[in-house]
N, C-alpha and C positions, 0 to 999 in steps of 0.2 A: 543226834541223827547218825553220826558215824558209828557210835557204839551199838545202836539198834541195827544198823546195816550188818555189822560183824556178827551180831547175835543171830540174824536171819540167815546169812549165807554160810556161817560156820568157819570158813577160811577166806581171808581177803588179803591181798597185797596192798601196800601203801600206794604205789604207782603201778602202771601196767607192766606185767612181767610175763604172763602166759595167757593165751586165749582161753584156756580152760578154767581160769580162776578170776573172779571179780576183783576189782580194785577200788580203793576209796577215791582216787583222783577222778576216774571216769564217772563214777557214780555222782560225784560232787558237781562236775561240769555238765553232766547229762549227755555226753557225746563220747563214745568209745574211740573216735578218731582224732580227738583233740590231743595235740602233742604237749608234752611237759616242757618246761623251760627252767632256767636257772634264776629267775627273778624271785624277789621276796614279796613284792606287792602284787603278785599274780596268784591265780588258783594253785599253781605248783608250790609257791611259797607258803600259802595258807595250809595246804595239806601236809607239808613238811612239818609244820608246827604241831600238827595233831599227834605226832608221836609222843610229845610230852603231855598234852592234854589228856589223851587216852591212857597213857602210861601212869600218870599220877593218880588217876581215878581207878586204876586196875580194871579197866573196861574189858580187857582181853589179854591173852598171853602174847608177848611180843618176841619175835625171833627173826632169823633169816632162814627161810625154808624154801619157798617156791623159787627155783632157779637162783638161789642164794640172794634173794631180794627181801627187803623188810616185809614181814608177814604177820598178820594178826590172826589168832586162833581163839575161838570162843571157849570159855572155861569148861563147859560140859563136854566139849569134843576133845579137850587136851589129852586125856588118857588114851583115847583111840589113836590120836596122832603120834603120841610118844611110842605107842606099841608099833605103829606102822612105819614110822620114819626115824625113830630114835634108836639108841643103843641102851638097853636096860642093864647090861652087865656093869659091875662096879668099875670105875676108871682104873684102879690099880690092876685089875685083871686084864683090862685092855692093854695097859702099858706093858705088863709082864708078858703078854702074848704077842707083843710087837705091833699092836693095832693102834697105838697112840704114841706120838713122838714125845721125846723128853721135854721139849719146850711146852707142849700142851699139858703134859703131866705136871710140870712146875706150876702152871697156872692153877690146875686142879688142887694141888697141895696147898698153895697159897690161900685159895678160897675156902678150903676145908678148915684151915687154921684160923681164918678171920672170924671175928665176932658177928659180922654182918656183911652186907654187900659193900664192895669197894669201887670207888671211882676209877676211871681208866688210869689216871696218873699214879694213883696210889697202888693199884694192882701191878702196873709195870715196874714200879720201884721195888715192891716187896718180892715180886717173882723174878727179879734179876734181869729186867729189860731196860737198860739205861737210856737216857736221851740219845737221839741220833737216828738218822734215816735207816741205816742198816738194821739196828736193833728194833726199830719200829716195824720194819718189814717182817722180821722174824716173829715179832709179837702178833701182828695181824694175821699171819699165816697160821699161828697156833690157835688164835681165837676162831678163825674160820674152820679149823679142824674140829674144835669142840662144838661149834654151832652146827656143823654138819652131822654130828652125832646126837644133837639136841641134848647136850650135857650142860651147856652154858646158857644162863638166863640173863637178859638185860632188863634192868628195872629202873624206875624213875622215882627217886625218893624225896627230892627237894624242889624248891621253886627255881633253882638255877638250871642251867642247860647241861649239867654234867650227866653222863650216863653211867649207871652203876652195874656191876657184874656180880653174879653169884652162881652157885650150882643149882641146876634144876632140882636135883635130888634133895638138896638142902632147903631150898626155898619152897618147894611144892611137894612135900613128902606124901601127902594124901593122893595127889594125882599120879605120882610115880607108882605108889602101891596099887592103885586101881589099874594102871597100865600093866603091871606085872601079873595081875589076876586075869587079864583079858587075852584071849587067844587072837591069833592073826585073823582068823575068819570073823570073829566077833567085831574086831576093830574095823575091818573092811566094811562089814554090814552097817555098823554105826556111822561110819563116815559117809557111805553112799546114801543112806537114808536122809542125811542132811544135805549132801551135795547135789544129788540128782534133781530134787524138786526145783532148785534154783537155777541149775545149769540147763535144765530141760533135756539135754542129751550129753553123752560122754564120748570122748575120743580116747579109747584105752591106751594106745601107744604114747600119747602126750601125757596122760595121767601117770603112767609108769615112769616117764622121764621126770616129771615135775616132783613127784613124791618119792621117787627112787624105791619103789616097791616091786616085789616079784611079779612078773607078767602073768605067770601061771596062776598065782593066788588071786589076782584081780580078775582074770578070765573066769575062774571058778566062782567067784563072788557074783559076777554078772549072770552066770548060768543059774545060780540059786534064785536071783531076782527074776529071770525069765520063767523059771518053773513056778514062781509065785505070781506070775502075770503082772509084775511091777515094771518091767521094761520090755521093749520090742527091739529086735535087731534091725538096724537100718544101714543102707550103704552111705558112706561118706565120700569115698573116692573109688576109683576103679579097683584098687587093691586093698582098701581098708573099710571096715565096717565099724559102726558105733552102736550105742544103745540109747533109745529114746524112752524117757520117763513116762509112765502111764499114770495120769491123774486118777486116783481112786474114786469110786462112786461113794456116795454117802454111807451106804451099808458097809462097803469095804473099809472105809476110814474108821467107822465105828468098831469094826473087828480089830483093826490095827491098834487103835487106841486102847482097847481092852487088853491086848497082848503086850 
């Protein structure tokens, strides 16, 4: 059920993170107003365990994207998301240009040298982050930095509850290559064609914040959709407008499918 939900909506967070994106918890309980809790024998606890269930079956790509919260991305949409939200330049170039910290680059070098994905404890040891609260804080900041660039992938390889880490470029070379061949305009169009039918309408300023994409590029993408009669401009607040998805007629859908 959860994997089918992700496949349908394209991008979903584990728990509520943004009003613009669906989440597995609210879909599971059937009420967007239900609050999460810290219990294990509650819906919140059940959904927490889905990270391993979905991860071990490779149901979707797992990362922290929407507002730095756990996020699932369907595989066919991953190249577009990497192009929109990630950094496709090699990590060594980012480091040399001053866009990647030495701590984050140490993690990159460690994962590049590893034969496979590394558990958190092993990665910390090999990358020079010893036990201790201060070292852990530095490590977590470096991981957050890499995840913010969509350079780091979290994978689930065994029946235990360990989380393993590897590089997106190393683990998913085909998706990265596809992202590199995709223009920003193409990536936006691909994302919106999946996102809008499920969201019904879009609030551009929030989308820009959640995905960290250029506002001008998103505005231009919506203009293309308006020209194609796929969305309508609608008022959301006194000072803000959004875009309403127009369900295609049978004839229009046939033309879209052919193209």
